[in-house]
N, C-alpha and C positions, 0 to 999 in steps of 0.2 A: 563761379563769379560771385563776388561779394559786393555789398553796397555799404556806403557810409553816409550817414545823415548828419548835417550841420544845422544848427538852429541859430538864426540871427536874432537881433534885438527886438524885431517886430513879431517873433514867434512863428515865422514861416520857415518851412523846411526846405532844404536844397539837397537833392540826391545826386551823387556822382558815382560812377562805376569805378571799381578798383580793377585795374588791368593786371593780368598775371605777370609774374616776374620770376626769373630764375634765381635772383639773389637781391640783397638789399641795394647793391650797387646799381640795379636797374632803375631805381627811382632817384630823382635829384630835385633839389629845390623844394623839398617837403617843408612846410611851415604850418604852424598852428593857425586856427581861424583868427582873422583880424577884422574887426568891424562887423559889417553885415554879411559878408560873403567869405567862402572858403577859397583859398588860392588853389587853382588847378595845377596838379603836379605834371611834370613833363616825363613821358615814358620813353625810355631807351631800350628797345627790344634786344634780346640776346643774339649773338652772332651764330652762324652755321657751324655745327660741330663736324669738321672734316674727317675726324677719325671714324665716326659712325658711318658716314657716307662711304668711306673706303671699305669698311667691313661689309656693308650691304652689297656693294658691287662685287666684292670677292665671293660672297656666298652665292650670288646669282650666277656668276661665271662657273663656279664649281658645280652647281646643279645642272647647268646646260651640258657641261663636259661629261658628268656621270651618266645622265640619261641618254645623251647622244652616243656614248660608247657602248652602253649595255644593251640597248634595244636591237641594234643590228646583229650582235652576237646571239641574242635569243632567237631572232628571226632566222638566223643561219642554222641553228641546231635543229629546227623543225624539218626543213628539207632533207638534212642529212639522215635523220632518224627515219623519215618516210622512205627515202631511197634504200636504206638498209632493209627495211621491212619488205619492200617490193622484191628485192633480190632474194631474201629468204623464202618468201612465198613462191617465187618462180622456181627456185631450186627444189623445194618440196614437191611442187606440182609436176615438174619434169621427172623426178624420181618415180612418182606414182604412175606417170604415163609409160615410163620404160617397163614398169612391172605389169602393165596392161590394165591398171585400175583408173580408167579415164573418168569414171563417175565421181570418184573421190578427189580427183585433181581439179574438177570443174569449179567448186567453190573457192579454191585457192587462187585460180586464175581470175575469177570474178572479183575477189577482194583486191588482188594486185592491180587490176584494171581500174577499180574504184579509187584506189589511192593515187595512181598515176595513169590517167587515160592517155597513154602514148601509143605510137604505132606498134611498138614491140609487144606491149601488153594486150592491145586489141587483137593483134595477129595470133598470139598464143591462145587467147580465149576463143577466137573464131575457129582455129584448127581443132581444139578440144571439142567444141560444139559440133563440128563436122563429123568427127569420129563417133559421137553419140547420136548422130542422125538428127540433130536439131539444125536443119539446113537453113531455115529462114533466119534464125539468129546468127548463124555462122556467116551467111552472106553479108549481113549488115556490119559485123565487126571486121571482116576481111576487107570490105570496101572502104571502111574508115581507115584501116591501115594503109591501103594502097593510095589513098588520097594524099599521103605525105610525099613530098617531092625531094626533100634534102635530108632524110634521116639515114644515117650510115647503116643501121641494122636492117632497115627495109631494102636498101640497095643490095645488100648481100642476099636476102631471102626473097626478094621480089619474084623471081621466076617460079619458085615453088608455090607461092601464094596465088600468082596468076593462073597456074595450072589448076589449082583447086577452084578458083572462081569460074573457070571455063566449065568444069564438071557441074558446078552448082547451077549454071545457066541451063543445063540440059535436064535438070530435075525440078525446077521451080516454074511457076506460072503466076499470072495475075488474076485477081478476083475483084469485081466491082459490084456492089449491091446497092440498089435504089429502092424507094418505096415509102410507105408511111405506116404508122405515124412517126413524127419526129421524136427522137429520143429512144426509140426501140433498141434494145440491146441485141448485138450481133455476135454469135458464136460460130467459130469455124473449127471443126474437129474437137469440140469441147472446150475451146479456149476463147475467152472474150477478146474481141479485136476492135470493138468500137460501137458506135451507135449511129442510127439513121439521122440525117443523111451523112453518107461517108464523104470525107473531103477528097480522098484519092483512093485508087485501087490498092489492095493489100497483096503481099507476097504469100503464096501458099505452095504446098508440095503438090506437084502435078500427079494426077491419077484419074482413073475412070469414075470414081465416086468420092467426091469431096463433100462432106456432110456440113450443112449450114443450118443454123437455127436462129430464128428471129422471134423475140418475145417482148411484150410490154404489158404493164399492169392494165387490166380491163380489156385485154384483147386475147383472142385465141392464138397461141404460139404456132409457128409454121416451121416445118423442116423441109429441106430440099437436098437431093443428091445430085451434084453437078459434076460433069466431066471437065477437067482442066488439063489442057495439054501444055507441055513445057514451052516456055517462051511466048505463049499466047495469053490474051486477056478475055476472060469470060464475064459477061454482064448479065445480071438477072434482076427482076423487079419483084418485090414482095409486098403484098397488100394485106395487112392484118385485119381480121374481122372483129368488130367490137362484140363483147359479150352482152347477152340480153340481161336486162334488169328484172327482178333482183338477181344478183350474182349468187349462184349456188355455192355452198361451202365445199362441195366435192370438186376437186380439180378437174377442169374440162379436158375432154379428150383432145389430143393434138392432131392437127390435120397434116398429113404427109403429102407433099406435092413433088412429083417426079417430073422429069423433063417432058414426058408425054402428056402430062396433065398439069400445066402451070397454074391454072386457076383453082384447082381443087373442087371438092364437093362437100356439102354439109355433112358433118360427122354423124354417124348413127348413134343411138343410145349407148351409153358407156358399157352397160352390162352385155350388150349384144355386139359390141364393136369387134370386128375381126382384127387379128394381128396384121401389120403391114407385111406385104410379100416383097421380097427383094430377089431380083434375078441373079442367080449364081453365074459367075463368069465361066467360060468353057474350061474344062480341065480341072474344075474344083474338086472332083472326086480323087484326084491323084494324091493329094495330101493324106486323107484318111487311109487310102490304100497303102501309101508308103509306111504309115505307122503300123498297119497290120503286118506288112512284110517284115518290118523291123522286129516286131514281137515274135513272129514265126522264126526268124533267124536266131533270136535269143534262145527260144525254147529248144530248137533243134541243136544249137551249139551246146547247150547244157546237156541234152540227152546224149549227143555224140561223145562229149568228154566223159560222162559217166560210164558209158559203154566201153570206152577205151580203157578206163581204169579197171573195170571188171575183167576185161580180156587180159590185161597185164597181170592181175592177181592170179587168175587161173593158170596162166602159163608159168608163172613163178612157182606155184604149188606143184605143177606137173614136173618141173625140173628138179625140185627139191625133195620129191617123194623117195623114200628109201625102202619101202616094203612092197614093191611090185612082185607078185608071185611068179610071173612068167619071164622075169628078167634075171640073167645070171648075176648081175651086180645089184639087184634089188631096186634099180632106178627105172623110171619110165623112159621108153625109147620108141620113137615113131617107127623105127626100122623093124621092130619086133612085131609079131602077131598081137593084135589088140593092144599095141603100144606097150606091152609088158604086162597087161592084165590088171586086175584090181580096179582102183580108182582112175587109172591112167586114161582109158578111153573117154570116160565122162568128162574129166578135166580138159582134155584136148578138144572135145566137141564144144564144151561151153566157151572155151577161149576163142575158137574159130567163129562161133555164132555171135559173140559179143563184138568181135573185131569187125564182122560184116555190118552189124547194126551201127557201130561207131562210124565207119566209113560212109555209110548211107546218110546218117544224120548230119555229119560234118559237111558233106557235099551239098545237102539240102540247105543247111544254114548259110553256106557261101552264096548259093543262088538267091536265097531270100534277101540276104544283105545287099547284094548287087542290085536286085530289083528295087529295094527300098531307096537306095541312093539315086537311082535313075528317076524314080517317081518324085522324090523330093526336089531334085534338080530341075525337072520339067514342069512341076506344078506351079500355078500362079501363087504369089505370096499372099498371105492373109494378114491384113491389118487389123488392129484391135477395133472392134465395132464401137461406134459412138452412140451412147444412149443417155439422153438427158433425164433428170429426175422427173420432169413432167411427161415423159413418154409413157405409153401404156406398157404394163408388165410384159416382158418377153419380146418387145419390139427391138430387134437387133439386126444389124446389117453387116454383110461381109463384102469386101471388095478386093479383088486381086490386083496386085501391083507387080508381081514377079520377083524373082530373086534379086538381091541388090548388094553391091559391094560398096564399102565406104573406106577409103584409104587416105592417109595423110602422111606426108614426109615428116621425119623427126627434125625439128628446127634446131635442136641443140646438139646434134650429132648425125651420124650416118644411119641409114635404115629407114623403115616406114612402119606405120601401124595400120592394120586393116581389120575391118569387121564385115562379116558376111551374114546376111539374114535371108531366110527362105521360109 
């Protein structure tokens, strides 16, 4: 904005603003100063430029058209790529399952489920976890798949999944833990499952000894061995004892509480603390005896095979000898006196003795092998003992659960996959 000053005859200034103009034609009636005052010009503003307005409207419409057409196409490419990735992962995992490598197939099923949490991916992941004996996780994913009511894939495979769910119900139970202090960490079979207080019971694998550990900072940790039956809920209360101040730098001995002594007793000094004693289940001796029988069968089988080879070599040498002094043909002959003389009697005797040893050893190996199979089949199963880092050295527990089958139908074809543990 500019200003213009006009000076009258009395020396007083008069300021007037100069209005912007697009051209000289915007001003009219401009006249020089006359007398004491300057004449005020009349401003005629410029008109609206319609060509610029149309260009602006055209640019705005073009922008809306481009962004509106490109964004849906970009959003559509992402689901297509995700679906192709899920199909690829599923095919790779199914190929590994057909080859019996279920452990390698598990992370592929997990990635596919993460990309597309659908009934089909949840069911495949649950079946793989079932084969790997991760029964708690398998039940959760199979239940999620069965919750779908209108999925075509589920309608086709629902009977097989329902059969697996029925088997899982016979293997799992519920565990509810209460006590104090709040915030204490709860471990079941070495896996952290939550803190006190528990909001709801947790699913666990049924068995005569389910190991539970509850620990908190400033408190003595507590372990329990609980019997959980399939389909039932077991409730237990754990009260942790506060450590005496000052807290020793040596980790405190952990109190083991069994079902017969739920309150526990003060732990003895660490250097004199005896190892916890765990009651072995009946028939626990069968497994070691089975391994001994298997070893005996292996040794006898090797001895029998060696003796059979020696017998065979001796008889071949007996038949190929050409210098028997008492034989008209020079060959050993069992029908002749002393089998032909010379080396013939000794070769024949060695062959017969080795043959008897081979027969006896092989028969013994067969009996030992059958005994080992019977012992393994009838022995209670041995689960891996759970031992926390805070447990006393050597404090290990064994609990028998018996032989167990785990089978799952093949969802992508005919047949089934089974695992037998003993």
